[in-house]
N, C-alpha and C positions, 0 to 999 in steps of 0.2 A: 503491497499501500504506500512506503515512504519510497516509489519507484514511478506509482500511480501521479501521485503530488510534483514529485519532478516534469513528468512529464503535463502536466497541468499545466503548472506553471512557466512551461516552455510553449504552449499552444498547442500540444499535440492529444489530451485525453478528447477526442473527438467523438469517445465510445460516449459517453456519459451527456444526459441531456439537459437542459438547463431546470433548476442551478447547479452548477455540475459540483461545486463545492460538497453543497447539499446531497447526492447523490453519490460523491466519492464517499463523504462519514456512515453513508447508511450501508454503503459496502461493506467498510470497512466493521461496522457491528453485529451485520447481518453475519458476514464468516467469521466472524470470532461467536457467536454464538451458533453455528452452522445454521443457520436459520437458509441463507442464500437460495435452497434449493425450492425455495416458495415462492420465488418471482423472476420470473426467464430473464431478464437484463441484469441480475446481481448474479444471477445462478454464473453466470459465464463471463462473472467479471472479476473485481478482485485480485485483478494486474496479473491473473494467471486461471484462465476458460480450462485448467487441466481439474482446478480443485472442484470442481462441481461432482463429482466423485465423493470427495470426502464427504457434503454433507448426506449421499445416498450411503455411506457406509455406514454414517452414525445413526441414519434411521433403520439401516437393518440389524442392526444392535439392539436398539429397542424392542424390534419388532422380535427378535429370538428371544423373547419372554414368552409371548404367547403360543409361537410359534414351536417350541420347543415340548410347552404344557399339551399341545394338540397333537405333538409326535408323538407323546408316551401314551396320552388316551385313545389316541385312533391308527397308531402303527404308519407307517411310512408312506405306504402307496396312498394312501385316504388323505395324509399330508399335500406330497405332492400334487394329488385333482384338485385343492382344494386350493390350495396356491394359483393355479393353472385355472381356473374357474371365477377367481378372485380377479385376475390380470386381467382376464377375458372381460370381463361383465362391469369394471373399474370405466373405462371409456366409455360406457355409456350414460352408465350414470352421472356425471360432471358435465355429459352435455344438457343438463336443468340446469347448469350454474354457471358455465362459460360459454358464451356468442357463439357459433362457427366465426371461422377463419378470427378468432382474437390470440394473438402472438403468446395468449396464456396455456395454446394447447400442447405449446412447450412443455411445461411445469406437468403435465397430462401424462405428456409421449413417453417422458423420461423420470416418474415420478418413481419413489418406492413401488410403490403397489404392482405399477406395470410391467417395473424391473424385476421384480422378488423370486419369480422363478429362475430367473439364473443365478442368483445368491442361493436357491433353494437345492437348487441340482447340484453346486458345490459341497454342498453339506451332503448329500449323499453319496457322493464322490469319497468324501471322508469317511463313512460307515463304509463303504465298501473296501477301502484300504485298510480299516482297519479287523476287518472281517465280520463284520456287524449284517450286513447284510451280500446277499449275491448275485450279481448284475447281471445279465443274459450275455451272451457273447456278442450282440450286434452292439451295446455300448461301448465296444474297448475295441472296433473293428476299424482300419484304418480306411476301407473306402467307404466308409459313410461320413467321414468329415467331411468329403466337400460334397454328395450328398445334401445334407444341412445346408450346407455354408452357402449350393444355389438355391435352394428352398427359402432360406432368409433372405437372399438377395433381391429374390426374383418377388417374392411378396412384400418389401420395401418401395417397391418400387414399379410395380404397376398395377395397384392398388393405392386407393387415397391414404390419408394418413385417419387415423381411430377407429379404421372399419377393423373389419374379425381378422381378416385376413393381414393386415398388419399389425393387430397384436399377435398373430400366430407367427408373425418373422422375428419377436422377441424370444418367442420360445425354440424356434429353430436356430438363432444366434445363441441362444444358452446348450442347445443341444449339441452344437458344432466343437464348443470349448471344453465340456465335456467329455464330450466323448476324448476329443485329443490327449486331456490330462490322462482318462484313463488306459487310451495308448500307450501314453509315454509311461505310466506306471508298468505296467507290462510289460514293455520292453527293460525297464533297468531291474525290474522284478528276473527275469529270466536270463538276465546277465547280455540281451542281444542288443545295450544302449548303443550307439557309437561312442569309440574312444577315441575319435579324430580330433587332432589339436583344434579348429573351428569350432565343434561342439564342447569343449570342456571350455575353451576359449566363453563361449557362448553364454554357458550354466555361469564360468564366476561373473560374467554379468548380470545373469538375473539374480545374483547376489543383493545386486544393488539398484535392479531397472528401476526399484521404486521413485527413488529419490531420483534416477534417469526421468520418471515420468514428470515429477515434479518443478523439474526446475530447467526442461529444453523449453518451451516456452518462452519465459523470461529471456532466456540465456539468444534464446534465436533473434529475439526483438530487437534488444539492444544492439547484437552486431549487424542487424540490419539495419540500424541506425546509423552505424559506423559508418557500414559499407556504402550508404548512399551518402555522408558527406563527403565519401575521399572518391567518389564518381561511380552512377550505376552502371551496371557490366552492358558493354559493350559489344559482344556476343556469346554464345553460349557455353564457350565453355571457361570464360569466365564466372559465369553466375554456377555452373557444375564447381569449378571451387572455390566459390565463396560456401557453395552447398557444402562442400568437404571441410570446408572450417568449422561450420556450425556443428556438425554433427563432433567433430573432434574434442572444440571446446564443449559443448557440452556434455560430449562423455565423461571428461576430466572433472568440471565444476561439479556432476554427478557426485562423483566418486568422494571430494571433496566435499560437497553438501549430507554425503553418505556418514564418512569418519566422525566431520563433524557433529551435526545432530543425529542422523536415524540412528546409528550404531549404537545408541548411548540408549536406548529405548526399546530394545530387542533382548526378548528371553532368552538368557543361555543357557537355562536347561530347563523346559516345561515337562512337569510331570502331570498324566491322567490319573482321574481317580478308578478304580477299579472297575471295569463295567462286566455287566451281563452278558456275555455274547448266546446271538443265536446260530443255531446249524441249520442245516441246507435246510431240513425239513419245518424252521420254526422254534425247534423245542430250544428251551434253556441250558446251557452247557457255563457250566464252569467257567470264571472269570478269572483271565492273567493275572499274573501280581501286578502293580502299579508301577514297578519299573521296570515291567518287561513294553507297557505299554508309554513310549517314551518319546517325546517330538526327537528328531536327530539336527535339530536347529541348534547348535550353541556357539551361533557366531561364525560358522562355515557355511554351512549346506541347509538348504530349508529341510 
């Protein structure tokens, strides 16, 4: 937000309507309280549009209280289909409160309720990883990944916003990455995961990828301004060279941010309570000791 103020005094804060200072102050307050997810202008503000996901994460954490209670009472299939039904039904209810073509539809399309199924699929993947449930083979088959992805793209681009097909697209995108995650876990468990140097390098980048996600936009915006002061690119090669510089600088700024900030908030050793496991037939079995069900994230690998 300090960078936003600098941009304002340089006459570059065109993103905000008048009165700009009032909107900038409101932007800061809503991001501080994680309320920016309820307003389309502020949702992509804060000097860093990537922060829109931070609000959703907080909302998902709050929703977990009800979700886990429902999960324990009605089991996993009913929980998943309940979330799917809610996500499909929610946009149609909002039509009673939001005018057609209103820019507030952005907050409906990207609301925690609409996107909830993607988060819940992550929960399902975790339960499968710890052997609490058994997923069918197609949930981790590589050829299903492009199938789900194409279905999602078609749903988004060939049907109108907030239609039933559009809402299904959210589910298809969730299934794309749900299947990808399960496929990668299977490959790693079966020792068929690539040990190529590029794969290992990407895995190390993954350790600070969240920092990279958070800082890349401000870094690119600053570099774009600096490049503009020097000279606009005169040909495609110079433009490509500038793009490479942006990627490299964002990479190292993200590593610095990770070591100075994010790393200090990571759990060094996460123990899980003993969990009653279910066998393939759904029967309850003995639970493993808590020290056997332990996160492998000790500041090194997720």
